[in-house]
C-alpha positions, 0 to 999 in steps of 0.5 A: 183488089188488083195487081200492080204491074211493071206497066202500072209502075212505069205509068205512075212514074210517067204521070208523077215525075214527068219523064217520058214513058221510055225514061220511066221504064229505063229507071224502073228496070235499072232499079229492079236490076240493082235489087235483083243483083244484090239479092242474087249476091246474097245481100239484103236490100233495105228500102227505108219506110218500106221494108227489107228484102233478104235471102235466107238459106234453107237446109235439107229436110225430109218431105213426104209425097202426099199421094204415096206417103214415100219420104223424099229429100228436099234439097237445100235452097235459097228463099227470098224473104220480105220483112215490111218496115214498121211504117208500112205495117202501120199504114196497112193497119190504118194506124194514125202514127203512120200518117203522122210519121209520113206527114213529118217526113214530107215536111223535111 
């Protein structure tokens, strides 16, 4: 199992769409920038058929240092949450419904 990197995505855009590597890189960076900006502003980003990225606020809580056992406060913070779409979940689980839904969406 390998990790998909920005370079992999740029190369995929280059080979599939036919844009130059530079243009493919600019498109990817622009897209990632928009997503990052919206999340930083506290908005959700929904990519139909893929999933939703959102920011959740976690409140302050008490934690414990595992080495000493001393209680320490964990400050409130924002965390990034990804919720995959049902279509993506179905694809991950090899569902026949996902393949049928994907085929019908490409036929439109």
